C-alpha positions, 0 to 999 in steps of 0.5 A, a space after each residue: 500500500 502506498 502511504 497516500 492511499 490510506 486517504 481513500 480508505 479510512 478517516 478519523 474524527 473527533 467526538 463531542 458533536 458535529 461542531 466540536 473542534 476542541 480535542 479536550 471536548 472530544 469525550 464521546 457522544 456524536 462524531 464531529 466534522 473535525 478530522 484528526 490529522 497532522 496537517 491543516 490548510 489555511 486558505 489564501 486564495 480559496 475555490 468555493 467548490 474545493 474542500 481539502 479534507 486531509 493532508 499527509 504530514 509528508 506534505 510539510 508546512 508551507 505554501 501549496 496550490 491546486 490548479 483546476 481546469 475548466 474540465 474539473 482536472 486538478 493538479 497538486 503542487 506541494 511546498 517542494 514545488 514539484 507537481 504531481 499527476 493530473 486527476 479528474 475530480 467529478 462533482 460530488 466525489 472525493 479524490 487523492 491528489 499527490 505531488 511528484 513525491 507520492 507521499 506528499 498527498 492530500 484528499 479533496 472533496 468537490 461538492 456539487 453545484 459550486 464553482 470548481 476552476 482556477 488556482 487554489 492557494 493555501 498554507 499547510 500548517 502542523 496542527 497539534 490537536 492533542 487528540 492522541 497526547 491528551 494535553 499537557 501534564 500538570 505538576 500535580 499530575 506529575 507527582 500524583 499520577 493521572 489517567 485521562 480519556 478521549 473518544 474518537 470515531 473511525 470511519 471506513 471510506 471503502 470496504 476494508 478488512 484486518 483493521 488494527 490500531 496501536 499507539 507508541 510514545 517516546 515518553 513515560 505515559 502508557 496508552 490503551 485503546 478500546 472500541 465501542 459500537 454506536 447505538 441506534 442514534 449513531 452515538 457512543 457514551 459521553 463522559 463528563 470530563 477527561 478524568 472520568 472513565 467510560 464504562 463497559 469497555 475492554 481495554 487493550 494495551 495496544 503498543 505494537 502491530 502484534 499487540 493491537 486493538 483488532 477491529 477486523 472488517 469494516 464496510 464502506 460508511 461504517 463508523 466505530 467509536 475509539 477510546 484512548 486512555 493515557 496513564 501517567 505514572 506517579 513521580 514520573 518524568 515529564 519531557 518538554 515535548 513527547 512524540 505520541 503516534 497512533 498507528 493503523 493497519 488494514 487491507 482494502 478489499 479488492 486490492 489497490 
């Protein structure tokens, strides 16, 4: 699987309701429209019918462009200045665009009925949302230890199988994952604050691909609630900055 092809298969969103964009308020309930991602666009010259939904961290920070012809063909030029192949984007569809380096990729959506032509210019910036790291550790928490929780939503953009998640960190905190099925209203449980444990979950100390939270097969459009638990030990050592990663593996049904 090429790294950029993940955008065709899965997406990860905050919880806390449709309008929530704050990771600290991602505590269950309904999915947010806010995608959890490493890069986010700040539009300089937007095009009405172009929505950038996701961008790989490999794109790097800086000015990028998408050139769109009158026939709806788009060409992405990342911050390295090396353009990728032309891709037709029909109205109402999502497509992956990438530069000359296929790892420098993003996913775009073209709504129907809106203008889709011209040169879109935007700055990609690193958005440290805290969705995985679960906020800074206070001095009191460092001394006494603490446990915090977050809720996210994983959505299959196409049929996938062998879906598995795990987390790694270079710090002292330990992470665990659990999944929760949506109820008939499309929601999961909501906790009152990030220190209150959700109930009825089977936690997995998912620290590698061999010891992961296994979700198995997901059909296109299927959504699963994902809970993250961070345990910081009493009298632990806090670094100025710790790297926390969520890893994912899966197979796309029908191949690439």
